[in-house]
FIFI-55850 format. One line per 8 residues: their letters; for each residue x, y negated, z of N, C-alpha, C. Coordinates in pm, whole numbers. Layout:
a) X/Y/Z/X/Y/Z/X/Y/Z  ...
***
This chain:
xxxxxxxx) -1963/-995/1708/-2038/-911/1549/-1949/-818/1517  -1969/-718/1507/-1896/-588/1443/-1864/-586/1293  -1798/-544/1253/-1779/-579/1105/-1811/-446/1043  -1886/-424/969/-1974/-304/881/-1887/-291/730  -1931/-155/715/-1885/-156/593/-1955/-235/458  -2073/-284/507/-2162/-390/420/-2087/-499/416  -2038/-553/542/-1971/-702/526/-1841/-709/466  -1798/-585/485/-1671/-571/394/-1682/-575/258
xxxxxxxx) -1790/-513/195/-1830/-516/65/-1881/-661/18  -1959/-694/103/-1988/-856/69/-1893/-954/91  -1809/-929/161/-1668/-998/147/-1642/-1024/6  -1603/-951/-48/-1536/-915/-200/-1656/-960/-299  -1774/-940/-269/-1886/-966/-351/-1898/-1142/-349  -1947/-1172/-226/-1999/-1332/-216/-1993/-1380/-43  -1909/-1477/-24/-1912/-1492/117/-2068/-1548/177  -2151/-1625/66/-2263/-1693/117/-2373/-1561/165
xxxxxxxx) -2351/-1437/50/-2436/-1324/81/-2410/-1254/246  -2271/-1263/243/-2216/-1201/372/-2255/-1281/489  -2265/-1413/490/-2306/-1487/590/-2434/-1502/629  -2525/-1506/537/-2671/-1453/514/-2682/-1333/591  -2647/-1198/525/-2674/-1110/578/-2633/-1074/767  -2502/-1106/776/-2473/-1108/897/-2545/-1200/1008  -2631/-1311/946/-2686/-1405/1032/-2846/-1370/1026  -2867/-1228/992/-2994/-1169/991/-3115/-1215/917
xxxxxxxx) -3056/-1244/786/-3136/-1304/661/-3094/-1173/597  -3169/-1085/568/-3158/-988/492/-3264/-948/388  -3222/-973/278/-3332/-933/172/-3311/-808/98  -3208/-741/128/-3203/-640/57/-3281/-537/6  -3397/-498/109/-3511/-443/87/-3600/-460/-35  -3577/-597/-82/-3690/-623/-197/-3607/-607/-339  -3482/-564/-324/-3370/-578/-437/-3420/-446/-523  -3441/-456/-646/-3453/-364/-772/-3332/-272/-766
xxxxxxxx) -3208/-350/-772/-3073/-277/-773/-3035/-191/-632  -3058/-248/-507/-3056/-183/-424/-3122/-51/-412  -3251/-69/-457/-3329/42/-465/-3276/132/-561  -3253/106/-680/-3182/224/-751/-3061/264/-720  -2985/217/-640/-2870/270/-593/-2900/374/-487  -2992/355/-411/-3032/435/-286/-3094/573/-394  -3187/555/-483/-3221/668/-581/-3156/735/-661  -3026/703/-697/-2931/751/-762/-2836/831/-643
xxxxxxxx) -2797/751/-516/-2772/838/-392/-2815/986/-372  -2965/964/-360/-3045/1067/-304/-3078/1159/-412  -3078/1165/-534/-3128/1224/-610/-3007/1295/-695  -2923/1242/-735/-2771/1276/-779/-2711/1415/-684  -2709/1404/-565/-2625/1488/-499/-2729/1546/-371  -2838/1611/-408/-2941/1655/-310/-2881/1764/-251  -2804/1847/-296/-2748/1981/-220/-2688/1946/-85  -2612/1806/-102/-2532/1774/-8/-2562/1764/152
xxxxxxxx) -2696/1729/182/-2749/1750/300/-2680/1881/360  -2678/1973/297/-2627/2104/355/-2493/2109/388  -2411/2066/316/-2280/2064/321/-2215/1959/413  -2244/1853/326/-2166/1710/405/-2304/1651/512  -2218/1584/599/-2309/1530/722/-2288/1393/709  -2399/1315/738/-2401/1162/769/-2340/1136/904  -2251/1056/889/-2192/1021/1049/-2218/852/1077  -2221/802/1203/-2215/715/1230/-2099/673/1351
xxxxxxxx) -2014/602/1322/-1920/572/1377/-1847/414/1407  -1884/369/1522/-1883/262/1567/-1952/175/1484  -1912/76/1364/-1979/-27/1332/-2025/19/1202  -1989/154/1159/-2016/182/1001/-2104/343/1005  -2181/357/878/-2253/460/864/-2184/531/723  -2152/637/747/-2118/728/624/-2184/817/576  -2250/829/448/-2345/876/395/-2298/1035/394  -2202/1054/328/-2157/1165/298/-1998/1219/337
xxxxxxxx) -1999/1275/456/-1880/1317/510/-1836/1474/508  -1743/1504/441/-1703/1673/458/-1617/1705/562  -1619/1748/698/-1530/1742/776/-1443/1880/788  -1490/1955/689/-1383/2082/654/-1258/1998/578  -1289/1940/465/-1189/1879/385/-1144/1750/436  -1210/1677/526/-1215/1504/574/-1212/1431/459  -1290/1448/382/-1343/1340/279/-1471/1273/293  -1456/1152/264/-1555/1035/270/-1592/1018/141
xxxxxxxx) -1728/1072/113/-1764/1051/-27/-1894/954/-30  -1854/826/-114/-1944/713/-126/-2020/712/-295  -2109/686/-282/-2186/711/-421/-2239/582/-451  -2209/531/-583/-2221/413/-614/-2288/398/-765  -2398/304/-786/-2483/293/-895/-2404/261/-1016  -2267/165/-1016/-2216/161/-1142/-2071/108/-1069  -1954/125/-1154/-1837/75/-1140/-1804/-81/-1166  -1918/-166/-1189/-1891/-322/-1189/-1819/-359/-1082
xxxxxxxx) -1847/-331/-940/-1773/-391/-840/-1671/-288/-762  -1626/-227/-874/-1504/-120/-820/-1428/-166/-705  -1351/-273/-719/-1263/-328/-634/-1313/-303/-486  -1459/-381/-493/-1532/-382/-349/-1574/-256/-321  -1588/-145/-378/-1604/-19/-343/-1490/43/-274  -1370/35/-326/-1248/73/-288/-1246/33/-160  -1221/-86/-126/-1213/-166/7/-1326/-144/111  -1427/-89/44/-1527/-46/132/-1498/103/193
xxxxxxxx) -1465/203/154/-1403/355/137/-1262/314/245  -1206/225/206/-1034/219/293/-1104/188/430  -1215/89/437/-1228/73/565/-1275/185/655  -1387/247/571/-1445/364/649/-1306/457/691  -1225/472/644/-1102/573/651/-1020/494/759  -1008/367/801/-957/283/898/-1031/293/1026  -1154/321/1000/-1242/321/1110/-1236/459/1164  -1209/560/1094/-1187/695/1144/-1039/719/1192
xxxxxxxx) -969/640/1143/-820/674/1206/-826/617/1338  -881/519/1353/-901/447/1470/-970/512/1564  -1072/586/1551/-1127/664/1633/-1072/822/1662  -936/831/1610/-867/925/1607/-871/1048/1533  -957/1027/1418/-951/1136/1325/-883/1106/1220  -753/1159/1183/-671/1150/1126/-672/1243/985  -612/1219/916/-606/1276/747/-722/1300/670  -789/1148/691/-911/1137/594/-878/1056/490
xxxxxxxx) -949/1125/364/-953/1034/250/-1092/1005/217  -1095/945/91/-1227/916/-7/-1231/946/-147  -1365/960/-181/-1416/979/-319/-1493/903/-363  -1480/786/-438/-1545/722/-493/-1590/794/-583  -1767/786/-633/-1861/851/-719/-1904/738/-788  -1928/764/-916/-2013/701/-1012/-2109/782/-1100  -2194/859/-1043/-2280/986/-1093/-2309/915/-1272  -2359/779/-1262/-2434/766/-1401/-2304/732/-1513
xxxxxxxx) -2176/703/-1449/-2107/701/-1555/-1982/839/-1537  -2019/952/-1456/-1928/1037/-1460/-1809/1010/-1425  -1797/921/-1348/-1660/893/-1285/-1651/960/-1143  -1516/988/-1106/-1474/1007/-965/-1340/957/-919  -1323/915/-816/-1176/848/-787/-1135/885/-646  -1026/951/-649/-993/936/-492/-917/816/-425  -950/786/-301/-914/698/-222/-824/719/-125  -720/618/-110/-638/669/13/-576/513/79
xxxxxxxx) -563/539/221/-499/435/295/-412/405/318  -335/285/285/-198/283/299/-180/206/432  -33/169/481/18/81/588/-21/-64/514  -16/-90/384/-20/-219/360/-163/-254/368  -239/-154/338/-409/-171/341/-460/-198/481  -404/-118/563/-442/-150/699/-422/-292/782  -307/-347/711/-283/-474/750/-365/-575/683  -404/-557/556/-484/-627/483/-651/-617/562
xxxxxxxx) -664/-490/632/-807/-476/656/-803/-579/793  -703/-575/860/-697/-638/990/-736/-793/963  -668/-834/845/-678/-982/809/-822/-993/732  -894/-903/678/-1013/-895/624/-1120/-914/743  -1087/-843/863/-1192/-874/979/-1179/-1007/1036  -1053/-1044/1050/-1049/-1191/1084/-1107/-1306/1001  -1107/-1246/877/-1169/-1384/823/-1320/-1333/780  -1384/-1233/767/-1510/-1205/774/-1577/-1270/913
xxxxxxxx) -1495/-1239/1012/-1542/-1257/1148/-1564/-1473/1144  -1470/-1536/1094/-1451/-1663/1084/-1572/-1688/957  -1596/-1649/875/-1718/-1682/776/-1854/-1667/870  -1884/-1556/957/-1986/-1537/1006/-2019/-1622/1146  -1870/-1679/1181/-1929/-1744/1307/-1897/-1923/1278  -1896/-1929/1142/-1941/-2081/1105/-2064/-2105/1092  -2075/-2255/1160/-2226/-2298/1160/-2243/-2304/1029  -2205/-2325/920/-2245/-2361/794/-2215/-2261/713
xxxxxxxx) -2330/-2212/636/-2358/-2139/509/-2250/-2160/412  -2191/-2059/357/-2121/-2090/258/-2199/-2164/129  -2123/-2211/47/-2189/-2272/-79/-2236/-2155/-184  -2343/-2164/-258/-2368/-2116/-340/-2266/-2057/-459  -2251/-1929/-499/-2145/-1890/-582/-2136/-1974/-724  -2275/-1971/-767/-2282/-1989/-916/-2216/-1916/-1010  -2231/-1760/-982/-2174/-1689/-1102/-2251/-1617/-1180  -2231/-1553/-1272/-2322/-1454/-1333/-2373/-1348/-1265
xxxxxxxx) -2294/-1300/-1134/-2362/-1207/-1084/-2463/-1255/-990  -2470/-1382/-987/-2606/-1407/-883/-2755/-1363/-940  -2738/-1396/-1067/-2872/-1353/-1109/-2952/-1207/-1066  -2840/-1117/-1066/-2921/-988/-989/-2898/-960/-848  -2881/-1068/-808/-2839/-1069/-636/-2989/-1054/-559  -3001/-977/-464/-3117/-1013/-387/-3147/-1121/-312  -3028/-1180/-311/-3059/-1349/-233/-3063/-1452/-323  -3083/-1413/-459/-3097/-1515/-585/-3200/-1605/-564
xxxxxxx) -3315/-1544/-516/-3436/-1695/-488/-3409/-1743/-373  -3337/-1690/-283/-3299/-1759/-132/-3203/-1877/-204  -3114/-1851/-281/-2978/-1935/-281/-3032/-2032/-412  -3165/-2029/-482/-3165/-2139/-570/-3287/-2195/-570  -3376/-2150/-442/-3499/-2215/-420/-3452/-2395/-409  -3566/-2438/-460/-3564/-2590/-481/-3640/-2658/-318  -3548/-2700/-286/-3599/-2773/-125/-3733/-2869/-115
***
């Protein structure tokens, strides 16, 4: 299994969600939160399609990449899962470096909060990403789905009905 940016994100969010998604149980298409995030991304920066390009590189799909300045732009609905977003961009930078594209940085954007943040990849981050990839692979390859998180964040998760269905 190739580790995608989504799987990196889900590692920080919920190991159960990570396992389910990686094992082809994908419920995000029915999620209001996901739909709202897509709408914000598509409508906030509509002029970007001319200037920045979407690229697929190995296991990742980067929505907005500025080739001239080598900046990955990642648009998110809210900063509620800030750490998750940071690591997703760092992973994109890592993938680009491994493909021979150096000097890449990231820009994390929260248009509804009017916030932007530069993201950089350090040597300790590279080591951490190698470890994350190994941990994610172990979770995905496990025959047993991780337990329900039972967190306040489960309430708005696309997998909530699945996780809390009575057998």
